[in-house]
C-alpha positions as CSV (number, residue, x, y, z in Angstrom):
1,X,121.1,95.1,124.1
2,X,119.8,94.7,127.9
3,X,118.5,91.0,128.1
4,X,115.9,92.3,131.2
5,X,114.3,95.0,129.2
6,X,111.1,94.6,127.8
7,X,110.5,94.6,124.2
8,X,107.8,97.5,124.8
9,X,109.9,99.5,127.0
10,X,110.7,102.6,124.7
11,X,111.9,104.8,127.2
12,X,115.7,105.4,125.5
13,X,115.0,109.1,125.6
14,X,111.5,109.7,124.2
15,X,108.5,110.8,126.0
16,X,106.2,107.8,127.0
17,X,102.3,107.8,127.5
18,X,103.1,108.3,131.2
19,X,105.4,111.6,131.0
20,X,108.9,112.1,129.9
21,X,111.3,109.1,131.0
22,X,114.4,109.3,133.2
23,X,116.8,110.3,130.4
24,X,114.3,112.5,128.6
25,X,115.6,115.2,126.4
26,X,114.8,118.8,126.3
27,X,111.2,119.5,125.7
28,X,110.1,119.2,122.0
29,X,110.2,122.5,120.3
30,X,108.2,122.9,116.9
31,X,109.8,123.3,114.2
32,X,109.5,127.3,113.2
33,X,109.8,126.6,109.2
34,X,109.1,129.8,108.4
35,X,113.0,130.9,109.5
36,X,114.2,128.4,107.6
37,X,115.6,128.4,104.3
38,X,115.2,126.7,101.2
39,X,118.5,125.7,99.2
40,X,119.1,127.9,96.4
41,X,118.4,126.2,93.3
42,X,121.5,124.8,91.3
43,X,121.2,127.7,88.8
44,X,122.1,130.1,91.3
45,X,124.8,128.1,92.8
46,X,126.2,127.7,89.3
47,X,126.0,131.4,88.8
48,X,127.5,132.1,92.2
49,X,130.5,130.0,91.6
50,X,131.1,131.2,88.2
51,X,131.2,134.8,89.4
52,X,133.3,134.1,92.1
53,X,136.1,132.7,89.5
54,X,136.1,136.4,88.2
55,X,138.7,138.8,88.6
56,X,136.2,141.4,89.8
57,X,134.4,139.1,92.2
58,X,134.3,141.1,95.0
59,X,132.0,143.8,92.9
60,X,129.4,140.9,92.4
61,X,129.8,140.0,95.9
62,X,129.2,143.1,97.4
63,X,126.2,143.9,94.9
64,X,124.6,140.2,95.7
65,X,125.0,141.4,99.8
66,X,123.6,144.6,98.9
67,X,120.4,143.1,97.5
68,X,119.4,140.8,100.7
69,X,116.7,142.5,102.4
70,X,115.5,142.2,105.8
71,X,112.1,142.8,106.8
72,X,110.1,142.7,110.5
73,X,108.0,139.3,110.4
74,X,104.6,139.7,112.0
75,X,105.4,138.3,115.2
76,X,109.2,140.4,115.3
77,X,111.3,138.3,114.1
78,X,113.4,139.4,110.9
79,X,112.5,137.7,107.8
80,X,115.3,137.9,104.8
81,X,114.2,137.9,101.8
82,X,117.0,136.5,99.3
83,X,115.2,136.7,95.7
84,X,116.6,140.0,94.3
85,X,120.2,138.9,95.1
86,X,119.3,135.2,93.2
87,X,117.7,136.6,90.4
88,X,121.0,139.5,90.2
89,X,123.5,136.7,90.3
90,X,121.6,134.8,87.7
91,X,121.3,137.5,85.2
92,X,124.7,138.8,85.8
93,X,126.6,135.4,85.3
94,X,124.1,134.8,81.8
95,X,125.8,138.5,80.7
96,X,128.8,138.2,81.9
97,X,129.1,134.8,79.9
98,X,128.0,136.3,76.8
99,X,130.3,139.1,77.0
100,X,133.2,137.3,78.0
101,X,133.3,134.3,76.1
102,X,136.4,132.8,74.6
103,X,135.8,132.2,70.7
104,X,138.2,129.7,69.8
105,X,138.8,129.6,65.9
106,X,137.9,126.2,64.1
107,X,141.4,124.2,63.3
108,X,142.6,124.9,59.6
109,X,142.0,121.6,57.5
110,X,144.9,118.9,58.3
111,X,145.5,120.5,61.7
112,X,145.2,118.3,64.9
113,X,143.2,119.2,68.1
């Protein structure tokens, strides 16, 4: 740190009370949280990973992409809705697990696993 700098000198690229400093960054832009997407739940991620390991994964992926919708927002921006697509992943993975579960017979008495 510079020994000549004052302790209250916080001009490291941030705005000060008198305006931007010499090395100020670009003007602050407010976050557009409406355009950001929250991460999918862990259940949705697990369902997607499970379905992608199946031989017909391309069919699940195609249907998932078809269910993603885009609608114009009030300010003209595009809003992407993943709700139906995520619901599809959850329902399909659950149904696939039920119909394709491996049923292993119980070992006979005296057999080792």
